[in-house]
Structure formats: structure tokens, C-alpha cells
NUKOLNU-163099 format. One record per atom (N, C-alpha, C, O, CB): residue number from 1; x, y, z; atom name. Coordinates in Angstrom, 2 decimals, m for minus. Glycine has a CB too. Example, Ala and Ser with C-alpha at 12.3 -4.5 7.8 and 13.67 -1.06 7.14 Angstrom:
  guvo       px       py       pz  sevo
     1    13.19    m5.69     7.80     N
     1    12.30    m4.50     7.80    CA
     1    13.20    m3.30     7.80     C
     1    14.24    m3.32     8.46     O
     1    11.31    m4.47     9.05    CB
     2    12.85    m2.25     7.08     N
     2    13.67    m1.06     7.14    CA
     2    12.90     0.03     7.87     C
     2    13.41     1.14     8.04     O
     2    14.08    m0.60     5.72    CB
This chain:
  guvo       px       py       pz  sevo
     1   121.90   345.23   108.22     N
     1   120.57   344.71   108.53    CA
     1   120.69   343.21   108.78     C
     1   121.38   342.51   108.04     O
     1   119.55   345.01   107.38    CB
     2   120.03   342.72   109.79     N
     2   120.10   341.28   110.06    CA
     2   119.41   340.46   108.97     C
     2   118.62   340.98   108.18     O
     2   119.47   340.97   111.42    CB
     3   119.73   339.20   108.95     N
     3   119.10   338.24   108.05    CA
     3   117.92   337.62   108.79     C
     3   118.06   337.22   109.95     O
     3   120.12   337.14   107.55    CB
     4   116.78   337.53   108.14     N
     4   115.57   336.99   108.78    CA
     4   115.09   335.79   107.97     C
     4   114.90   335.88   106.76     O
     4   114.45   338.07   108.89    CB
     5   114.88   334.67   108.65     N
     5   114.29   333.49   108.04    CA
     5   112.78   333.61   108.20     C
     5   112.25   333.31   109.27     O
     5   114.83   332.15   108.68    CB
     6   112.08   334.06   107.17     N
     6   110.64   334.29   107.29    CA
     6   109.87   333.00   107.58     C
     6   108.78   333.05   108.15     O
     6   110.11   334.93   106.02    CB
     7   110.43   331.86   107.19     N
     7   109.78   330.58   107.47    CA
     7   109.76   330.24   108.95     C
     7   108.97   329.39   109.38     O
     7   110.46   329.48   106.73    CB
     8   110.62   330.89   109.74     N
     8   110.66   330.60   111.17    CA
     8   109.78   331.54   111.99     C
     8   109.65   331.37   113.21     O
     8   112.08   330.69   111.66    CB
     9   109.15   332.53   111.34     N
     9   108.31   333.49   112.07    CA
     9   106.95   332.87   112.40     C
     9   106.44   332.02   111.67     O
     9   108.12   334.77   111.24    CB
    10   106.38   333.31   113.50     N
    10   105.06   332.86   113.93    CA
    10   104.01   333.26   112.90     C
    10   104.02   334.38   112.39     O
    10   104.71   333.44   115.33    CB
    11   103.08   332.34   112.60     N
    11   101.98   332.62   111.67    CA
    11   100.79   333.15   112.47     C
    11   100.39   332.56   113.47     O
    11   101.59   331.33   110.86    CB
    12   100.25   334.26   111.99     N
    12    99.09   334.88   112.63    CA
    12    97.97   334.98   111.59     C
    12    98.19   335.49   110.49     O
    12    99.44   336.29   113.22    CB
    13    96.78   334.50   111.94     N
    13    95.63   334.67   111.06    CA
    13    94.97   336.00   111.46     C
    13    94.15   336.05   112.38     O
    13    94.61   333.46   111.17    CB
    14    95.34   337.05   110.75     N
    14    94.84   338.39   111.10    CA
    14    93.38   338.55   110.72     C
    14    92.62   339.20   111.44     O
    14    95.69   339.46   110.40    CB
    15    92.98   337.98   109.60     N
    15    91.59   337.95   109.13    CA
    15    91.33   336.55   108.58     C
    15    92.28   335.85   108.23     O
    15    91.32   339.06   108.03    CB
    16    90.07   336.12   108.51     N
    16    89.80   334.78   107.98    CA
    16    90.41   334.60   106.58     C
    16    90.17   335.38   105.67     O
    16    88.28   334.54   107.93    CB
    17    91.21   333.53   106.44     N
    17    91.83   333.21   105.16    CA
    17    93.13   333.94   104.88     C
    17    93.71   333.74   103.82     O
    17    90.89   333.50   104.09    CB
    18    93.61   334.78   105.80     N
    18    94.86   335.53   105.64    CA
    18    95.82   335.11   106.75     C
    18    95.63   335.46   107.92     O
    18    94.61   337.07   105.68    CB
    19    96.86   334.37   106.38     N
    19    97.83   333.82   107.33    CA
    19    99.17   334.52   107.13     C
    19    99.84   334.29   106.12     O
    19    97.98   332.27   107.16    CB
    20    99.56   335.38   108.08     N
    20   100.72   336.23   107.89    CA
    20   101.87   335.97   108.83     C
    20   101.69   335.54   109.97     O
    20   100.32   337.63   108.03    CB
    21   103.06   336.25   108.31     N
    21   104.30   336.28   109.09    CA
    21   104.82   337.71   108.97     C
    21   104.91   338.25   107.87     O
    21   105.38   335.21   108.58    CB
    22   105.16   338.34   110.10     N
    22   105.49   339.75   110.13    CA
    22   106.89   339.99   110.68     C
    22   107.36   339.30   111.58     O
    22   104.48   340.51   110.95    CB
    23   107.54   341.00   110.11     N
    23   108.77   341.53   110.71    CA
    23   108.87   343.01   110.35     C
    23   108.16   343.50   109.47     O
    23   110.05   340.74   110.21    CB
    24   109.76   343.71   111.06     N
    24   109.85   345.16   110.92    CA
    24   111.31   345.58   110.77     C
    24   112.19   345.03   111.42     O
    24   109.21   345.87   112.12    CB
    25   111.53   346.55   109.91     N
    25   112.81   347.25   109.88    CA
    25   112.60   348.55   110.66     C
    25   111.54   348.75   111.26     O
    25   113.30   347.53   108.39    CB
    26   113.57   349.39   110.67     N
    26   113.43   350.63   111.42    CA
    26   112.26   351.47   110.93     C
    26   111.58   352.12   111.73     O
    26   114.72   351.44   111.34    CB
    27   112.00   351.47   109.61     N
    27   110.99   352.35   109.05    CA
    27   109.85   351.65   108.32     C
    27   108.92   352.32   107.86     O
    27   111.64   353.30   108.12    CB
    28   109.90   350.32   108.19     N
    28   108.89   349.62   107.40    CA
    28   108.38   348.37   108.12     C
    28   109.06   347.83   109.00     O
    28   109.46   349.23   106.04    CB
    29   107.19   347.93   107.73     N
    29   106.62   346.66   108.18    CA
    29   106.47   345.77   106.97     C
    29   106.03   346.21   105.91     O
    29   105.24   346.87   108.91    CB
    30   106.83   344.49   107.13     N
    30   106.75   343.50   106.07    CA
    30   105.82   342.39   106.52     C
    30   105.93   341.88   107.63     O
    30   108.16   342.94   105.71    CB
    31   104.90   342.00   105.64     N
    31   103.99   340.89   105.93    CA
    31   104.06   339.91   104.77     C
    31   103.85   340.29   103.61     O
    31   102.52   341.41   106.17    CB
    32   104.35   338.66   105.08     N
    32   104.33   337.58   104.09    CA
    32   103.07   336.78   104.36     C
    32   102.96   336.09   105.37     O
    32   105.65   336.66   104.16    CB
    33   102.10   336.88   103.45     N
    33   100.80   336.24   103.63    CA
    33   100.61   335.06   102.69     C
    33   101.01   335.10   101.53     O
    33    99.68   337.24   103.42    CB
    34   100.00   334.01   103.23     N
    34    99.35   332.97   102.43    CA
    34    97.87   333.30   102.52     C
    34    97.36   333.55   103.61     O
    34    99.68   331.48   102.96    CB
    35    97.17   333.31   101.38     N
    35    95.74   333.63   101.40    CA
    35    94.95   332.51   100.74     C
    35    95.46   331.78    99.88     O
    35    95.46   334.97   100.70    CB
    36    93.71   332.39   101.14     N
    36    92.78   331.38   100.62    CA
    36    91.76   332.02    99.70     C
    36    91.31   333.14    99.93     O
    36    92.07   330.64   101.77    CB
    37    91.39   331.28    98.66     N
    37    90.38   331.76    97.70    CA
    37    89.13   332.21    98.46     C
    37    88.65   331.52    99.36     O
    37    90.02   330.64    96.67    CB
    38    88.63   333.37    98.09     N
    38    87.42   333.91    98.72    CA
    38    87.68   334.79    99.93     C
    38    86.79   335.51   100.37     O
    38    86.54   332.81    99.11    CB
    39    88.89   334.74   100.47     N
    39    89.21   335.58   101.63    CA
    39    89.22   337.04   101.19     C
    39    89.55   337.36   100.05     O
    39    90.60   335.18   102.25    CB
    40    88.85   337.91   102.11     N
    40    88.81   339.32   101.73    CA
    40    89.34   340.19   102.87     C
    40    89.41   339.78   104.03     O
    40    87.38   339.74   101.37    CB
    41    89.69   341.40   102.49     N
    41    90.05   342.45   103.44    CA
    41    89.09   343.60   103.16     C
    41    89.06   344.13   102.05     O
    41    91.59   342.90   103.31    CB
    42    88.32   343.97   104.17     N
    42    87.30   345.01   104.04    CA
    42    87.90   346.34   103.58     C
    42    89.10   346.58   103.72     O
    42    86.56   345.19   105.37    CB
    43    87.05   347.20   103.03     N
    43    87.53   348.52   102.64    CA
    43    88.01   349.29   103.86     C
    43    87.34   349.32   104.90     O
    43    86.42   349.31   101.90    CB
    44    89.17   349.89   103.72     N
    44    89.76   350.65   104.82    CA
    44    90.81   351.60   104.25     C
    44    91.10   351.56   103.05     O
    44    90.38   349.70   105.90    CB
    45    91.36   352.42   105.08     N
    45    92.46   353.30   104.72    CA
    45    93.35   353.49   105.94     C
    45    92.92   353.23   107.06     O
    45    91.93   354.67   104.20    CB
    46    94.56   353.93   105.72     N
    46    95.51   354.18   106.81    CA
    46    96.57   355.15   106.31     C
    46    96.74   355.31   105.10     O
    46    96.15   352.85   107.33    CB
    47    97.29   355.78   107.23     N
    47    98.27   356.79   106.81    CA
    47    99.49   356.20   106.10     C
    47   100.18   356.93   105.39     O
    47    98.72   357.56   108.01    CB
    48    99.76   354.92   106.26     N
    48   100.93   354.31   105.65    CA
    48   100.71   354.04   104.16     C
    48    99.62   353.62   103.76     O
    48   101.29   353.02   106.36    CB
    49   101.73   354.26   103.35     N
    49   101.73   353.79   101.97    CA
    49   101.93   352.27   102.02     C
    49   102.66   351.77   102.88     O
    49   102.85   354.49   101.09    CB
    50   101.28   351.54   101.11     N
    50   101.32   350.07   101.17    CA
    50   101.57   349.52    99.77     C
    50   100.98   349.97    98.80     O
    50    99.98   349.50   101.76    CB
    51   102.46   348.53    99.68     N
    51   102.80   347.90    98.40    CA
    51   102.51   346.41    98.50     C
    51   102.94   345.74    99.44     O
    51   104.30   348.15    98.02    CB
    52   101.76   345.90    97.52     N
    52   101.42   344.47    97.44    CA
    52   102.19   343.87    96.28     C
    52   102.08   344.34    95.15     O
    52    99.87   344.25    97.26    CB
    53   102.98   342.83    96.54     N
    53   103.64   342.08    95.48    CA
    53   103.13   340.65    95.52     C
    53   103.44   339.90    96.44     O
    53   105.20   342.14    95.63    CB
    54   102.35   340.27    94.52     N
    54   101.76   338.93    94.47    CA
    54   102.83   337.95    94.00     C
    54   103.48   338.17    92.97     O
    54   100.51   338.90    93.52    CB
    55   103.01   336.89    94.75     N
    55   104.00   335.85    94.43    CA
    55   103.31   334.68    93.72     C
    55   103.84   334.14    92.75     O
    55   104.71   335.35    95.71    CB
    56   102.13   334.31    94.22     N
    56   101.32   333.24    93.61    CA
    56    99.85   333.63    93.72     C
    56    99.46   334.29    94.69     O
    56   101.59   331.85    94.30    CB
    57    99.04   333.23    92.74     N
    57    97.60   333.44    92.80    CA
    57    97.18   334.78    92.23     C
    57    97.96   335.48    91.58     O
    57    97.13   333.33    94.22    CB
    58    95.91   335.13    92.50     N
    58    95.34   336.37    91.99    CA
    58    94.54   337.08    93.08     C
    58    93.81   336.45    93.85     O
    58    94.45   336.10    90.77    CB
    59    94.69   338.39    93.13     N
    59    93.91   339.23    94.02    CA
    59    93.15   340.26    93.21     C
    59    93.67   340.82    92.25     O
    59    94.82   339.91    95.06    CB
    60    91.91   340.51    93.62     N
    60    91.16   341.63    93.08    CA
    60    91.35   342.79    94.05     C
    60    90.92   342.72    95.20     O
    60    89.63   341.28    92.88    CB
    61    91.99   343.85    93.58     N
    61    92.29   345.01    94.41    CA
    61    91.40   346.16    93.98     C
    61    91.30   346.48    92.79     O
    61    93.79   345.39    94.31    CB
    62    90.76   346.79    94.95     N
    62    90.01   348.01    94.70    CA
    62    90.72   349.12    95.44     C
    62    90.82   349.09    96.67     O
    62    88.51   347.87    95.15    CB
    63    91.21   350.11    94.69     N
    63    91.94   351.24    95.28    CA
    63    91.24   352.52    94.84     C
    63    91.19   352.83    93.65     O
    63    93.45   351.24    94.85    CB
    64    90.69   353.24    95.80     N
    64    89.93   354.47    95.51    CA
    64    88.89   354.24    94.43     C
    64    88.73   355.07    93.53     O
    64    90.87   355.59    95.09    CB
    65    88.17   353.11    94.51     N
    65    87.07   352.82    93.61    CA
    65    87.45   352.17    92.29     C
    65    86.57   351.77    91.54     O
    65    86.36   354.06    93.32    CB
    66    88.74   352.04    92.00     N
    66    89.19   351.40    90.76    CA
    66    89.55   349.95    91.06     C
    66    90.36   349.67    91.94     O
    66    90.41   352.15    90.15    CB
    67    88.94   349.03    90.31     N
    67    89.15   347.59    90.51    CA
    67    90.13   347.07    89.47     C
    67    89.99   347.34    88.28     O
    67    87.80   346.81    90.43    CB
    68    91.15   346.32    89.94     N
    68    92.11   345.68    89.04    CA
    68    92.48   344.32    89.60     C
    68    92.41   344.09    90.81     O
    68    93.37   346.56    88.85    CB
    69    92.89   343.42    88.71     N
    69    93.37   342.10    89.10    CA
    69    94.89   342.16    89.17     C
    69    95.55   342.66    88.26     O
    69    92.89   341.00    88.09    CB
    70    95.43   341.65    90.27     N
    70    96.88   341.63    90.48    CA
    70    97.31   340.17    90.59     C
    70    96.75   339.40    91.37     O
    70    97.29   342.44    91.77    CB
    71    98.30   339.80    89.78     N
    71    98.82   338.42    89.75    CA
    71   100.34   338.48    89.75     C
    71   100.90   339.58    89.71     O
    71    98.28   337.63    88.50    CB
    72   101.03   337.33    89.78     N
    72   102.50   337.36    89.80    CA
    72   103.06   338.23    88.67     C
    72   102.61   338.18    87.53     O
    72   103.05   335.94    89.69    CB
    73   104.05   339.02    89.03     N
    73   104.66   339.95    88.08    CA
    73   104.10   341.35    88.18     C
    73   104.66   342.28    87.60     O
    73   104.47   339.44    86.70    CB
    74   103.00   341.52    88.93     N
    74   102.39   342.84    89.12    CA
    74   102.56   343.28    90.57     C
    74   102.62   342.46    91.48     O
    74   100.89   342.81    88.73    CB
    75   102.64   344.58    90.75     N
    75   102.72   345.19    92.07    CA
    75   101.63   346.24    92.16     C
    75   101.43   347.01    91.22     O
    75   104.13   345.82    92.33    CB
    76   100.91   346.27    93.28     N
    76    99.90   347.30    93.52    CA
    76   100.42   348.25    94.59     C
    76   100.83   347.82    95.67     O
    76    98.54   346.67    93.94    CB
    77   100.39   349.53    94.30     N
    77   100.83   350.55    95.26    CA
    77    99.59   351.30    95.74     C
    77    98.86   351.90    94.96     O
    77   101.87   351.55    94.61    CB
    78    99.37   351.23    97.05     N
    78    98.23   351.91    97.67    CA
    78    98.75   353.18    98.34     C
    78    99.51   353.10    99.31     O
    78    97.50   350.97    98.72    CB
    79    98.37   354.34    97.83     N
    79    98.85   355.59    98.43    CA
    79    98.35   355.77    99.86     C
    79    97.36   355.17   100.27     O
    79    98.41   356.78    97.58    CB
    80    99.04   356.58   100.59     N
    80    98.65   356.95   101.95    CA
    80    97.20   357.45   101.96     C
    80    96.82   358.28   101.13     O
    80    99.59   358.04   102.52    CB
    81    96.40   356.93   102.89     N
    81    95.00   357.32   103.11    CA
    81    94.03   356.88   102.00     C
    81    92.84   357.19   102.09     O
    81    94.92   358.81   103.24    CB
    82    94.49   356.17   100.99     N
    82    93.58   355.71    99.93    CA
    82    92.68   354.61   100.48     C
    82    93.14   353.72   101.19     O
    82    94.38   355.19    98.69    CB
    83    91.40   354.67   100.15     N
    83    90.46   353.60   100.52    CA
    83    90.76   352.41    99.63     C
    83    90.90   352.55    98.42     O
    83    88.95   354.07   100.38    CB
    84    90.86   351.22   100.24     N
    84    91.16   350.03    99.45    CA
    84    90.58   348.79   100.10     C
    84    90.36   348.74   101.31     O
    84    92.67   349.87    99.28    CB
    85    90.33   347.78    99.26     N
    85    89.85   346.48    99.72    CA
    85    90.46   345.42    98.81     C
    85    90.91   345.71    97.70     O
    85    88.28   346.40    99.72    CB
    86    90.46   344.17    99.30     N
    86    91.10   343.08    98.57    CA
    86    90.21   341.85    98.64     C
    86    89.60   341.57    99.68     O
    86    92.52   342.78    99.14    CB
    87    90.14   341.10    97.54     N
    87    89.44   339.82    97.51    CA
    87    90.33   338.82    96.79     C
    87    90.82   339.08    95.69     O
    87    88.04   339.95    96.80    CB
    88    90.54   337.66    97.42     N
    88    91.37   336.61    96.84    CA
    88    90.56   335.82    95.82     C
    88    89.53   335.24    96.15     O
    88    91.92   335.66    97.94    CB
    89    91.02   335.81    94.58     N
    89    90.35   335.06    93.51    CA
    89    90.84   333.62    93.45     C
    89    90.24   332.78    92.77     O
    89    90.58   335.75    92.16    CB
    90    91.92   333.33    94.17     N
    90    92.49   331.98    94.23    CA
    90    93.29   331.88    95.52     C
    90    93.45   332.86    96.24     O
    90    93.40   331.67    92.97    CB
    91    93.78   330.69    95.82     N
    91    94.77   330.56    96.88    CA
    91    96.05   331.21    96.37     C
    91    96.26   331.27    95.16     O
    91    95.01   329.04    97.28    CB
    92    96.90   331.70    97.28     N
    92    98.14   332.29    96.82    CA
    92    98.99   332.85    97.94     C
    92    98.76   332.59    99.12     O
    92    97.86   333.37    95.84    CB
    93    99.99   333.63    97.52     N
    93   100.92   334.27    98.45    CA
    93   101.19   335.69    97.99     C
    93   101.26   335.97    96.79     O
    93   102.25   333.46    98.56    CB
    94   101.35   336.58    98.96     N
    94   101.63   337.99    98.67    CA
    94   102.56   338.53    99.75     C
    94   102.49   338.12   100.91     O
    94   100.31   338.82    98.59    CB
    95   103.42   339.45    99.36     N
    95   104.23   340.20   100.31    CA
    95   103.67   341.62   100.33     C
    95   103.49   342.24    99.28     O
    95   105.77   340.19    99.92    CB
    96   103.40   342.12   101.54     N
    96   102.86   343.47   101.70    CA
    96   103.86   344.27   102.54     C
    96   104.29   343.84   103.61     O
    96   101.43   343.45   102.38    CB
    97   104.22   345.44   102.03     N
    97   105.19   346.30   102.70    CA
    97   104.52   347.63   103.00     C
    97   103.90   348.24   102.13     O
    97   106.48   346.51   101.84    CB
    98   104.64   348.08   104.25     N
    98   104.07   349.36   104.67    CA
    98   105.19   350.32   105.06     C
    98   106.17   349.94   105.70     O
    98   103.09   349.16   105.85    CB
    99   105.00   351.58   104.66     N
    99   105.93   352.64   105.07    CA
    99   105.11   353.87   105.42     C
    99   104.28   354.29   104.60     O
    99   106.98   352.96   103.95    CB
   100   105.29   354.46   106.58     N
   100   106.21   354.01   107.62    CA
   100   105.70   352.77   108.34     C
   100   104.62   352.26   108.06     O
   100   106.45   355.12   108.61    CB
   101   106.50   352.33   109.27     N
   101   106.24   351.13   110.05    CA
   101   104.84   351.16   110.67     C
   101   104.40   352.19   111.18     O
   101   107.29   350.97   111.14    CB
   102   104.13   350.00   110.61     N
   102   102.79   349.87   111.20    CA
   102   102.92   349.53   112.67     C
   102   103.17   348.38   113.02     O
   102   101.94   348.78   110.45    CB
   103   102.77   350.50   113.52     N
   103   102.95   350.30   114.97    CA
   103   101.95   349.29   115.53     C
   103   102.28   348.57   116.47     O
   103   102.79   351.63   115.70    CB
   104   100.72   349.23   114.96     N
   104    99.73   348.30   115.48    CA
   104   100.08   346.85   115.17     C
   104    99.46   345.94   115.74     O
   104    98.37   348.63   114.90    CB
   105   101.06   346.60   114.30     N
   105   101.48   345.22   113.98    CA
   105   102.74   344.84   114.77     C
   105   103.29   343.76   114.53     O
   105   101.73   345.07   112.47    CB
   106   103.21   345.67   115.66     N
   106   104.47   345.40   116.36    CA
   106   104.41   344.21   117.28     C
   106   105.46   343.65   117.61     O
   106   104.88   346.60   117.13    CB
   107   103.23   343.80   117.72     N
   107   103.12   342.60   118.54    CA
   107   103.31   341.35   117.69     C
   107   103.46   340.25   118.23     O
   107   101.76   342.56   119.26    CB
   108   103.29   341.50   116.37     N
   108   103.42   340.37   115.45    CA
   108   104.87   339.95   115.34     C
   108   105.18   339.00   114.61     O
   108   102.86   340.73   114.08    CB
């Protein structure tokens, strides 16, 4: 597998307050986000399983109606097709991994 310098990837503001750098392996999509306090991701679902690893800050994650706070040292696993939403409780950073690969993010 090649080595990727994530700091050299183009930053895309996919939603207000969410600034992401994206890359893909053969089967997965990786997003390194910087987020701003108060930024949110609306409730949605998708066929891909999704894993959130918070590096800095705090996120309020709602997964299938259950609300939990995720901070450094915690990982949130969103099952395939689960309804979920996110609200940033502080500024921070998170790595989000999707499996299988998110085809709609391939332009990233």
C-alpha cells in the first residue's frame, strides 16, 4: 500500500464546519476532518459501515436514537443502514472510515 501524506491532500468543506481530507484504499474510504463547535451532520443512513475515531474534541453522536458523547480514546461504530447524526460540542478532529468504499466521495 502506498504511503499518503494526509497533510498534502486537498481540503473540502463538505458541510458547514466540517473540513475534510479524503483518500481511498481498494475497499475503504478515509476522511480526516477538522470540525468546528456547533457544526452538525443531519440524520442520515447509508449502506456502508462507518467508524468514527475522535482525535481531539467532543462529538455528540446519535445512532439509531441512542445519544452518546464521543471524545479522544473512544470509537463509534455506525452499522450499515443505521440512522445517525452528529453534533460537534467543541472544535476538534476526527478520522472517519467507511467500508465498503464510498463511491460518491471518489471525486475527493
